[in-house]
BABA-192190 format. One record per atom (N, C-alpha, C): atom name; residue number from 1; residue in three letters; x, y, z. Coordinates in nm, 3 decimals. Layout:
BEGIN
@atom CA | n NUM | res Ala | east X | north Y | up Z
...
This chain:
BEGIN
@atom N | n 1 | res Gly | east 4.918 | north -2.935 | up -6.124
@atom CA | n 1 | res Gly | east 4.981 | north -3.057 | up -6.170
@atom C | n 1 | res Gly | east 4.970 | north -3.067 | up -6.320
@atom N | n 2 | res Val | east 5.045 | north -3.158 | up -6.376
@atom CA | n 2 | res Val | east 5.047 | north -3.180 | up -6.520
@atom C | n 2 | res Val | east 5.045 | north -3.330 | up -6.548
@atom N | n 3 | res Leu | east 4.962 | north -3.371 | up -6.641
@atom CA | n 3 | res Leu | east 4.965 | north -3.507 | up -6.693
@atom C | n 3 | res Leu | east 5.021 | north -3.498 | up -6.834
@atom N | n 4 | res Gln | east 5.120 | north -3.582 | up -6.864
@atom CA | n 4 | res Gln | east 5.180 | north -3.577 | up -6.996
@atom C | n 4 | res Gln | east 5.219 | north -3.717 | up -7.043
@atom N | n 5 | res Tyr | east 5.232 | north -3.729 | up -7.176
@atom CA | n 5 | res Tyr | east 5.277 | north -3.854 | up -7.235
@atom C | n 5 | res Tyr | east 5.423 | north -3.878 | up -7.200
@atom N | n 6 | res Gln | east 5.470 | north -3.999 | up -7.223
@atom CA | n 6 | res Gln | east 5.608 | north -4.035 | up -7.191
@atom C | n 6 | res Gln | east 5.709 | north -3.940 | up -7.254
@atom N | n 7 | res Gly | east 5.686 | north -3.896 | up -7.375
@atom CA | n 7 | res Gly | east 5.778 | north -3.807 | up -7.443
@atom C | n 7 | res Gly | east 5.770 | north -3.663 | up -7.396
@atom N | n 8 | res Gly | east 5.678 | north -3.633 | up -7.305
@atom CA | n 8 | res Gly | east 5.666 | north -3.499 | up -7.250
@atom C | n 8 | res Gly | east 5.552 | north -3.418 | up -7.309
@atom N | n 9 | res Lys | east 5.480 | north -3.474 | up -7.407
@atom CA | n 9 | res Lys | east 5.368 | north -3.401 | up -7.466
@atom C | n 9 | res Lys | east 5.257 | north -3.384 | up -7.362
@atom N | n 10 | res Trp | east 5.209 | north -3.260 | up -7.349
@atom CA | n 10 | res Trp | east 5.109 | north -3.224 | up -7.250
@atom C | n 10 | res Trp | east 4.975 | north -3.289 | up -7.281
@atom N | n 11 | res Ile | east 4.911 | north -3.347 | up -7.180
@atom CA | n 11 | res Ile | east 4.777 | north -3.405 | up -7.193
@atom C | n 11 | res Ile | east 4.675 | north -3.318 | up -7.120
@atom N | n 12 | res Tyr | east 4.706 | north -3.286 | up -6.995
@atom CA | n 12 | res Tyr | east 4.607 | north -3.223 | up -6.909
@atom C | n 12 | res Tyr | east 4.678 | north -3.149 | up -6.796
@atom N | n 13 | res Gly | east 4.631 | north -3.030 | up -6.764
@atom CA | n 13 | res Gly | east 4.683 | north -2.954 | up -6.651
@atom C | n 13 | res Gly | east 4.572 | north -2.932 | up -6.550
@atom N | n 14 | res Tyr | east 4.607 | north -2.922 | up -6.425
@atom CA | n 14 | res Tyr | east 4.506 | north -2.903 | up -6.321
@atom C | n 14 | res Tyr | east 4.564 | north -2.822 | up -6.205
@atom N | n 15 | res Asn | east 4.474 | north -2.761 | up -6.129
@atom CA | n 15 | res Asn | east 4.514 | north -2.689 | up -6.008
@atom C | n 15 | res Asn | east 4.397 | north -2.684 | up -5.912
@atom N | n 16 | res Arg | east 4.424 | north -2.639 | up -5.793
@atom CA | n 16 | res Arg | east 4.322 | north -2.628 | up -5.689
@atom C | n 16 | res Arg | east 4.358 | north -2.510 | up -5.600
@atom N | n 17 | res Cys | east 4.259 | north -2.432 | up -5.562
@atom CA | n 17 | res Cys | east 4.282 | north -2.322 | up -5.469
@atom C | n 17 | res Cys | east 4.275 | north -2.379 | up -5.327
@atom N | n 18 | res Leu | east 4.386 | north -2.375 | up -5.257
@atom CA | n 18 | res Leu | east 4.393 | north -2.432 | up -5.122
@atom C | n 18 | res Leu | east 4.394 | north -2.326 | up -5.012
@atom N | n 19 | res Gly | east 4.402 | north -2.202 | up -5.051
@atom CA | n 19 | res Gly | east 4.415 | north -2.099 | up -4.948
@atom C | n 19 | res Gly | east 4.553 | north -2.107 | up -4.886
@atom N | n 20 | res Lys | east 4.562 | north -2.079 | up -4.758
@atom CA | n 20 | res Lys | east 4.691 | north -2.083 | up -4.690
@atom C | n 20 | res Lys | east 4.717 | north -2.224 | up -4.638
@atom N | n 21 | res Cys | east 4.824 | north -2.286 | up -4.686
@atom CA | n 21 | res Cys | east 4.861 | north -2.419 | up -4.641
@atom C | n 21 | res Cys | east 5.011 | north -2.439 | up -4.663
@atom N | n 22 | res Ser | east 5.062 | north -2.548 | up -4.614
@atom CA | n 22 | res Ser | east 5.204 | north -2.578 | up -4.629
@atom C | n 22 | res Ser | east 5.233 | north -2.634 | up -4.768
@atom N | n 23 | res Val | east 5.359 | north -2.630 | up -4.805
@atom CA | n 23 | res Val | east 5.402 | north -2.691 | up -4.933
@atom C | n 23 | res Val | east 5.370 | north -2.840 | up -4.930
@atom N | n 24 | res Phe | east 5.390 | north -2.903 | up -4.816
@atom CA | n 24 | res Phe | east 5.362 | north -3.046 | up -4.801
@atom C | n 24 | res Phe | east 5.215 | north -3.075 | up -4.830
@atom N | n 25 | res Asp | east 5.125 | north -2.997 | up -4.771
@atom CA | n 25 | res Asp | east 4.981 | north -3.015 | up -4.796
@atom C | n 25 | res Asp | east 4.949 | north -2.995 | up -4.944
@atom N | n 26 | res Ala | east 5.007 | north -2.893 | up -5.004
@atom CA | n 26 | res Ala | east 4.982 | north -2.866 | up -5.146
@atom C | n 26 | res Ala | east 5.029 | north -2.982 | up -5.233
@atom N | n 27 | res Glu | east 5.144 | north -3.041 | up -5.199
@atom CA | n 27 | res Glu | east 5.194 | north -3.157 | up -5.273
@atom C | n 27 | res Glu | east 5.097 | north -3.274 | up -5.263
@atom N | n 28 | res Leu | east 5.050 | north -3.301 | up -5.141
@atom CA | n 28 | res Leu | east 4.957 | north -3.412 | up -5.122
@atom C | n 28 | res Leu | east 4.828 | north -3.391 | up -5.199
@atom N | n 29 | res Trp | east 4.773 | north -3.270 | up -5.195
@atom CA | n 29 | res Trp | east 4.651 | north -3.241 | up -5.271
@atom C | n 29 | res Trp | east 4.676 | north -3.255 | up -5.421
@atom N | n 30 | res Gly | east 4.791 | north -3.212 | up -5.468
@atom CA | n 30 | res Gly | east 4.824 | north -3.226 | up -5.610
@atom C | n 30 | res Gly | east 4.831 | north -3.371 | up -5.652
@atom N | n 31 | res Ile | east 4.889 | north -3.454 | up -5.566
@atom CA | n 31 | res Ile | east 4.898 | north -3.597 | up -5.594
@atom C | n 31 | res Ile | east 4.759 | north -3.658 | up -5.599
@atom N | n 32 | res Leu | east 4.677 | north -3.629 | up -5.499
@atom CA | n 32 | res Leu | east 4.542 | north -3.685 | up -5.495
@atom C | n 32 | res Leu | east 4.459 | north -3.639 | up -5.615
@atom N | n 33 | res Asp | east 4.465 | north -3.512 | up -5.647
@atom CA | n 33 | res Asp | east 4.389 | north -3.462 | up -5.762
@atom C | n 33 | res Asp | east 4.435 | north -3.527 | up -5.892
@atom N | n 34 | res Gly | east 4.566 | north -3.545 | up -5.908
@atom CA | n 34 | res Gly | east 4.618 | north -3.611 | up -6.027
@atom C | n 34 | res Gly | east 4.570 | north -3.755 | up -6.038
@atom N | n 35 | res Leu | east 4.573 | north -3.827 | up -5.926
@atom CA | n 35 | res Leu | east 4.523 | north -3.964 | up -5.925
@atom C | n 35 | res Leu | east 4.375 | north -3.970 | up -5.959
@atom N | n 36 | res Asn | east 4.297 | north -3.879 | up -5.903
@atom CA | n 36 | res Asn | east 4.153 | north -3.876 | up -5.933
@atom C | n 36 | res Asn | east 4.128 | north -3.851 | up -6.081
@atom N | n 37 | res Ile | east 4.204 | north -3.761 | up -6.141
@atom CA | n 37 | res Ile | east 4.188 | north -3.733 | up -6.284
@atom C | n 37 | res Ile | east 4.226 | north -3.856 | up -6.366
@atom N | n 38 | res Met | east 4.338 | north -3.918 | up -6.333
@atom CA | n 38 | res Met | east 4.381 | north -4.037 | up -6.407
@atom C | n 38 | res Met | east 4.275 | north -4.147 | up -6.401
@atom N | n 39 | res Leu | east 4.218 | north -4.168 | up -6.283
@atom CA | n 39 | res Leu | east 4.118 | north -4.272 | up -6.269
@atom C | n 39 | res Leu | east 3.988 | north -4.237 | up -6.340
@atom N | n 40 | res Ser | east 3.945 | north -4.112 | up -6.331
@atom CA | n 40 | res Ser | east 3.818 | north -4.074 | up -6.394
@atom C | n 40 | res Ser | east 3.827 | north -4.075 | up -6.546
@atom N | n 41 | res Arg | east 3.946 | north -4.054 | up -6.600
@atom CA | n 41 | res Arg | east 3.965 | north -4.053 | up -6.745
@atom C | n 41 | res Arg | east 4.021 | north -4.186 | up -6.798
@atom N | n 42 | res Asn | east 4.031 | north -4.284 | up -6.710
@atom CA | n 42 | res Asn | east 4.074 | north -4.419 | up -6.746
@atom C | n 42 | res Asn | east 4.212 | north -4.424 | up -6.812
@atom N | n 43 | res Phe | east 4.305 | north -4.343 | up -6.764
@atom CA | n 43 | res Phe | east 4.442 | north -4.353 | up -6.814
@atom C | n 43 | res Phe | east 4.503 | north -4.483 | up -6.764
@atom N | n 44 | res Glu | east 4.579 | north -4.550 | up -6.849
@atom CA | n 44 | res Glu | east 4.643 | north -4.676 | up -6.813
@atom C | n 44 | res Glu | east 4.793 | north -4.665 | up -6.831
@atom N | n 45 | res Asn | east 4.866 | north -4.758 | up -6.771
@atom CA | n 45 | res Asn | east 5.012 | north -4.763 | up -6.782
@atom C | n 45 | res Asn | east 5.074 | north -4.629 | up -6.746
@atom N | n 46 | res Val | east 5.049 | north -4.583 | up -6.627
@atom CA | n 46 | res Val | east 5.096 | north -4.451 | up -6.585
@atom C | n 46 | res Val | east 5.222 | north -4.461 | up -6.501
@atom N | n 47 | res Leu | east 5.302 | north -4.359 | up -6.508
@atom CA | n 47 | res Leu | east 5.419 | north -4.341 | up -6.422
@atom C | n 47 | res Leu | east 5.395 | north -4.213 | up -6.344
@atom N | n 48 | res Ile | east 5.401 | north -4.223 | up -6.213
@atom CA | n 48 | res Ile | east 5.377 | north -4.107 | up -6.128
@atom C | n 48 | res Ile | east 5.511 | north -4.057 | up -6.077
@atom N | n 49 | res Gln | east 5.540 | north -3.930 | up -6.103
@atom CA | n 49 | res Gln | east 5.664 | north -3.870 | up -6.055
@atom C | n 49 | res Gln | east 5.631 | north -3.764 | up -5.951
@atom N | n 50 | res Ile | east 5.695 | north -3.776 | up -5.836
@atom CA | n 50 | res Ile | east 5.675 | north -3.682 | up -5.727
@atom C | n 50 | res Ile | east 5.811 | north -3.625 | up -5.691
@atom N | n 51 | res Asp | east 5.823 | north -3.494 | up -5.688
@atom CA | n 51 | res Asp | east 5.953 | north -3.433 | up -5.660
@atom C | n 51 | res Asp | east 5.968 | north -3.387 | up -5.515
@atom N | n 52 | res Asn | east 5.882 | north -3.436 | up -5.428
@atom CA | n 52 | res Asn | east 5.887 | north -3.399 | up -5.288
@atom C | n 52 | res Asn | east 5.911 | north -3.525 | up -5.205
@atom N | n 53 | res Met | east 6.033 | north -3.541 | up -5.153
@atom CA | n 53 | res Met | east 6.069 | north -3.662 | up -5.080
@atom C | n 53 | res Met | east 5.984 | north -3.681 | up -4.955
@atom N | n 54 | res Glu | east 5.949 | north -3.572 | up -4.888
@atom CA | n 54 | res Glu | east 5.866 | north -3.582 | up -4.768
@atom C | n 54 | res Glu | east 5.729 | north -3.643 | up -4.801
@atom N | n 55 | res Ala | east 5.669 | north -3.600 | up -4.911
@atom CA | n 55 | res Ala | east 5.540 | north -3.656 | up -4.952
@atom C | n 55 | res Ala | east 5.554 | north -3.802 | up -4.992
@atom N | n 56 | res Thr | east 5.661 | north -3.833 | up -5.065
@atom CA | n 56 | res Thr | east 5.685 | north -3.971 | up -5.107
@atom C | n 56 | res Thr | east 5.698 | north -4.063 | up -4.985
@atom N | n 57 | res Lys | east 5.776 | north -4.022 | up -4.887
@atom CA | n 57 | res Lys | east 5.793 | north -4.102 | up -4.765
@atom C | n 57 | res Lys | east 5.662 | north -4.118 | up -4.691
@atom N | n 58 | res Ala | east 5.586 | north -4.012 | up -4.679
@atom CA | n 58 | res Ala | east 5.459 | north -4.018 | up -4.606
@atom C | n 58 | res Ala | east 5.362 | north -4.116 | up -4.671
@atom N | n 59 | res Ile | east 5.362 | north -4.122 | up -4.803
@atom CA | n 59 | res Ile | east 5.272 | north -4.212 | up -4.874
@atom C | n 59 | res Ile | east 5.315 | north -4.357 | up -4.857
@atom N | n 60 | res His | east 5.445 | north -4.382 | up -4.858
@atom CA | n 60 | res His | east 5.496 | north -4.519 | up -4.852
@atom C | n 60 | res His | east 5.508 | north -4.575 | up -4.710
@atom N | n 61 | res Glu | east 5.530 | north -4.490 | up -4.612
@atom CA | n 61 | res Glu | east 5.541 | north -4.537 | up -4.474
@atom C | n 61 | res Glu | east 5.403 | north -4.567 | up -4.419
@atom N | n 62 | res Arg | east 5.395 | north -4.664 | up -4.333
@atom CA | n 62 | res Arg | east 5.265 | north -4.703 | up -4.275
@atom C | n 62 | res Arg | east 5.244 | north -4.643 | up -4.137
@atom N | n 63 | res Ser | east 5.316 | north -4.538 | up -4.106
@atom CA | n 63 | res Ser | east 5.303 | north -4.471 | up -3.977
@atom C | n 63 | res Ser | east 5.172 | north -4.394 | up -3.971
@atom N | n 64 | res Met | east 5.110 | north -4.393 | up -3.856
@atom CA | n 64 | res Met | east 4.984 | north -4.321 | up -3.836
@atom C | n 64 | res Met | east 5.008 | north -4.185 | up -3.773
@atom N | n 65 | res Ser | east 5.132 | north -4.141 | up -3.762
@atom CA | n 65 | res Ser | east 5.163 | north -4.020 | up -3.686
@atom C | n 65 | res Ser | east 5.144 | north -3.891 | up -3.764
@atom N | n 66 | res Ser | east 5.126 | north -3.899 | up -3.894
@atom CA | n 66 | res Ser | east 5.116 | north -3.778 | up -3.975
@atom C | n 66 | res Ser | east 4.987 | north -3.701 | up -3.946
@atom N | n 67 | res Leu | east 4.999 | north -3.569 | up -3.942
@atom CA | n 67 | res Leu | east 4.880 | north -3.485 | up -3.925
@atom C | n 67 | res Leu | east 4.790 | north -3.493 | up -4.048
@atom N | n 68 | res Asn | east 4.844 | north -3.535 | up -4.159
@atom CA | n 68 | res Asn | east 4.770 | north -3.543 | up -4.284
@atom C | n 68 | res Asn | east 4.725 | north -3.686 | up -4.313
@atom N | n 69 | res Phe | east 4.706 | north -3.766 | up -4.210
@atom CA | n 69 | res Phe | east 4.682 | north -3.908 | up -4.233
@atom C | n 69 | res Phe | east 4.560 | north -3.934 | up -4.319
@atom N | n 70 | res Ala | east 4.451 | north -3.862 | up -4.301
@atom CA | n 70 | res Ala | east 4.331 | north -3.886 | up -4.381
@atom C | n 70 | res Ala | east 4.358 | north -3.862 | up -4.529
@atom N | n 71 | res Leu | east 4.430 | north -3.758 | up -4.561
@atom CA | n 71 | res Leu | east 4.464 | north -3.728 | up -4.700
@atom C | n 71 | res Leu | east 4.559 | north -3.833 | up -4.756
@atom N | n 72 | res Ile | east 4.657 | north -3.873 | up -4.678
@atom CA | n 72 | res Ile | east 4.751 | north -3.977 | up -4.721
@atom C | n 72 | res Ile | east 4.678 | north -4.109 | up -4.742
@atom N | n 73 | res Arg | east 4.585 | north -4.142 | up -4.654
@atom CA | n 73 | res Arg | east 4.507 | north -4.265 | up -4.670
@atom C | n 73 | res Arg | east 4.427 | north -4.262 | up -4.800
@atom N | n 74 | res Arg | east 4.369 | north -4.148 | up -4.835
@atom CA | n 74 | res Arg | east 4.294 | north -4.136 | up -4.962
@atom C | n 74 | res Arg | east 4.387 | north -4.156 | up -5.081
@atom N | n 75 | res Ile | east 4.509 | north -4.103 | up -5.073
@atom CA | n 75 | res Ile | east 4.606 | north -4.122 | up -5.181
@atom C | n 75 | res Ile | east 4.639 | north -4.270 | up -5.195
@atom N | n 76 | res Arg | east 4.663 | north -4.338 | up -5.083
@atom CA | n 76 | res Arg | east 4.694 | north -4.482 | up -5.087
@atom C | n 76 | res Arg | east 4.579 | north -4.562 | up -5.147
@atom N | n 77 | res Gln | east 4.456 | north -4.526 | up -5.112
@atom CA | n 77 | res Gln | east 4.340 | north -4.595 | up -5.167
@atom C | n 77 | res Gln | east 4.333 | north -4.578 | up -5.319
@atom N | n 78 | res Arg | east 4.359 | north -4.458 | up -5.366
@atom CA | n 78 | res Arg | east 4.358 | north -4.432 | up -5.511
@atom C | n 78 | res Arg | east 4.469 | north -4.509 | up -5.580
@atom N | n 79 | res Leu | east 4.586 | north -4.516 | up -5.519
@atom CA | n 79 | res Leu | east 4.698 | north -4.590 | up -5.579
@atom C | n 79 | res Leu | east 4.663 | north -4.738 | up -5.594
@atom N | n 80 | res Glu | east 4.588 | north -4.792 | up -5.501
@atom CA | n 80 | res Glu | east 4.546 | north -4.932 | up -5.510
@atom C | n 80 | res Glu | east 4.450 | north -4.956 | up -5.626
@atom N | n 81 | res Glu | east 4.381 | north -4.852 | up -5.670
@atom CA | n 81 | res Glu | east 4.285 | north -4.864 | up -5.780
@atom C | n 81 | res Glu | east 4.351 | north -4.861 | up -5.917
@atom N | n 82 | res Ile | east 4.476 | north -4.817 | up -5.921
@atom CA | n 82 | res Ile | east 4.544 | north -4.806 | up -6.051
@atom C | n 82 | res Ile | east 4.595 | north -4.941 | up -6.094
């Protein structure tokens, strides 16, 4: 993932070794890791851009049917802290 200023200037890059997983899982982990970095470094007035519609829907829908529910719940909790 990448954190950058509004004009596109790079602030911070991050990654995680996930082993074998789906693109969807990788997107969710990237979102969670980015949120954790933003919160730990006290970034304010942030805009989060996600280019995966499936991940976006999973985060916004309140359905409990997702296999990744625990990870999605952690993302929602972090979003509430921003």
